C-alpha positions, 0 to 999 in steps of 0.5 A: 163892520170890516175895513181893508188893511190900513184903512181908517175904520169909518162909521157905517152909512146906510143909503135907502132907495125906495121904488114907488108904485110897486115895482114888479119883482118877477121882472126884476129877478126873473125866474126864467127856468120856471115854465110857469112864469111864461105860462102866466106872463104871455105879454109882460114876461121877459124872454129867457134869452134876454135875461142876464143869468144868475144861474139856470133858474133865475136872472136879472132883467136885461136892463139891470146890467150895472147891478148884475156887474156888482152882483158878479163882484159879490156886492149884491144880496138879493132877498127874495119873497119879502113881505109881511102877514096879511099884505095890504095892496094899497100903495099908501097903506103898504108904504106906511107899513114899510116906513113905520114897521106897523102892519096892524095899526096906523103909526107915525114914527118912522123906523129910520127916524128912530135909527137917527135918534139912536145914532145921535140922541142929542141931535148934535148933528142936524145932518145925521139924516138927509133925504134927496127928494121933495117932502119927508118920507115917513120912514124918516119922521120922528118928533125932535129928530132933524132931517134935511130934505133936499131937492137939489144941492145947487139951489138948496137953502132956507130964505136964500134970497137973504145973503147974510146968515144973521139976517136970515136967522132974524127973518126966520124968527119973525116968520115963526112969530107971525104964526104963533097965534095959530100954533100957540106958544111954549113947546110948539113955538120952541119946536118950530123955532128949533126946526127952522134954525136946524134947517137953516144950519143944515142948508148952509152946510149942505151947500158946501158939498158941491164946492170941493166935489170932483169926479171922473164919473158922469152921472146921467141927467135922470132924477134918480142918478142926480139924487145919487150924485147928490148923496155921493157929494154929501157923503164925500164931504164927510159931514157926518151923515149916516142915513141917506134916503131917496126915491124913484117913482112911476112903477105902478104898471097896470098897463104898458109895463115893459115900456114903463118899468124897463126904462125906469129900472135901466135908469136905476141900475145906471145910477147905482153903478155910477154911484158906487164907481164914484165912491170907489174912485174916492176910496169911500165905498168900504163903509156904505150899504144900500137897500133898494125896496118897493112897497109890494110886488105884482100879481103872478098873471099879467093882465094883458099889458101890465100887472096888478098890485100884489105881494111877495116881492124882494129887495136888493142890498148892495155894497162892498160890505155885503155878503152877496148872493141869493137869500130867502126862498123865491116864492112858488109860482104854482097856483096851489101855492099862491095867495089869491093869485099872488106870491106868498112872502117868505121873509118878513121885511122887518128881518131885513131891517133888523139885520141892517140895524143891528149887524150893520149900524150896530144898534139895538134892533128891537126898539127900532123895529118893534120886536125881534125878527130872524136876522139874515146873513148878508152882513 
């Protein structure tokens, strides 16, 4: 990792943003210079005059203005044609594959759970990984690895109706003992107690992130913007969090795609723009990298008002440390080059992960990703 002159070298931080539902990549990075795009998309195609041009062939969806501004500053890497062999078009299975790096079998260990374990092998910081959203994404799940999952910082906590910390700890212990006949004792009981106490400790620490936060950036009231604001607050509090995760849903656009996807992408872009503006205002952007991904792309041909599940999508890598530009070959739209009416992938998603894990986070990528994959040059 590099830093500006006289800046203290800080630990690299990764922020992952998941677009749930399979965002249509052809309408995120638009091949406006290819007539086949318009031949296949008479309804959902974005007019060439509206595209924010990258060059004569490709451009951004017009609602992605803030992302385009960062791209123009050399801070966005677009990785085209991302996927894996024998793509799965089930939302749940496809997301599991991205979360566990296991396309051929069902797995439970998340790749970011392994990252957090390798960063903090003794679990000394219960906030090494933080998710903003309800539940815990499988990408972060790994037995023995504590991860805080936060809906909103302002009201986050465990047994918050009990103001005294020691009383809460005793209440949590009673709660664990109530369930001991069901879960048994020994290792299971110990795990429940440790996880609960870790959550209690993490909640108390995270609630302090809003106390000293101040910014001139006014985030929108949308869910994704507020999640990114929460990430900024925790990051700026310098609590030692190295991996952040959040998601934005609603991208399963089988019908009415334009009125659904475009507003979502606009909210995403505005949130990302505000997030990085916030970090830059606090001189805290130099060690932060963001990855934006979705579980799959959509079919080449529209279905009349939307698009159906596909493959061969892409992702964005964003931040000051990123070597911006286009990476990976954009999948061909020619019928003979398609995969059953869909895009072929050109870059294995595990190559993207491997690059981030090894070149950015400084870890051994092979045990995290489950093999050796060609790395890219965006770091």
